[in-house]
N, C-alpha and C positions, 0 to 999 in steps of 0.2 A: 491216247490213241496209239495204237500199234500201228507201225509204217506201212503195213499190208492194206490198212484202212485208206491210204492215200495212194491216189493213180495220177502221175502227171498227164495223163490224156484225158482226164475229167475236164467238163466245162466249168463245174462247181463241186466244190468240197465243203460241206457244212461241218462246222465244229462247235463242241460244247463249250470251250475254253480258250482262253488267251495262251496257256502252255501247249494245247493241242495246235492252235493256230501256228505258234512258233515251231513245233515239231514239223508241221506241213513246210513250213517255208525251208526248215534245215535239210528237208531230204528233196528240195528242188521244186517245190510248187510256187507259183509266181501269186502276190498279193492278189491280183484280180480273180484267182481261182477259188480264194479260199474266204468263206463267210462266216463270222462269228455269231450264232445266234442262242449260245446258252443250251442248258439241257432240255430236250424235248419232252418235258413233264408237266402235266397240268397241274396248275397253281394249287387246286384242290389238294393234291398229293403232298404238298409244301406246307401244309397249314398244322399246326399243332392239334392232335386230336384229343387231347387231355392233359392233366398234370402228370409229367414223367415219373413222378415218385408213386403216385397213385395206381398209374398204369403198371410200374415194375411189380409193385406189390399183389396187382390183380393176377398177372402172369406167373407170381411165384419166383421171380428174380429179386435177389438181394439188392437193396438201394446201394448205391456206392461202388458195386462191382461192375466192372465193363462187362458188356454184352457182346459176345461174338456172333454174327450173322452169317451163316453158310448159306448160300443160295446155289441150285443147281438146276438145270434143264436141258432137256434133250439128252444128246449121247457123250457129249465132251468133255463133262465135269471131272470124269475119273472116279477113284475110289471114295465118294464122300464118306461113307460109314468108317471107313479105315481111318480117314483124316480126322473125322469127328471124335473117333475113340483115341486118336493120339493126342488131340487137343485137351480132352478130357482127363486122360491118364499124366498129362505134363504137369499137375500140380498147380496149374494156374488159378487163381482166384477170380474166375469168371463164370457169367451165365451164358449158355450157349443155345442158340436158335436156329433151325434147320429147317429150311423150306426147299422143296423138292417138287418138281413137276415135269412134264414132256412137252416144252414148248408151247 
């Protein structure tokens, strides 16, 4: 978590991981201001949806190659197309997935 997410005046800061908690402590928050709860993601999104090799084949991704996931939303991502084209032109043996939206 970026330091801007921590505010020493806050009554409570909820963090997703121990490293994030340690980061909060290192920038001056007190133990009682920090509460570690884990990532706020529903368990249904953490369960496998099928066999990884079968799913990769269905999407046309080569099994064994890493998959690069680029996600953008809102106005802050920057030049997603330029970044994707640079990765594609790099010669890396990867499959790419781009997901874009507007918040």
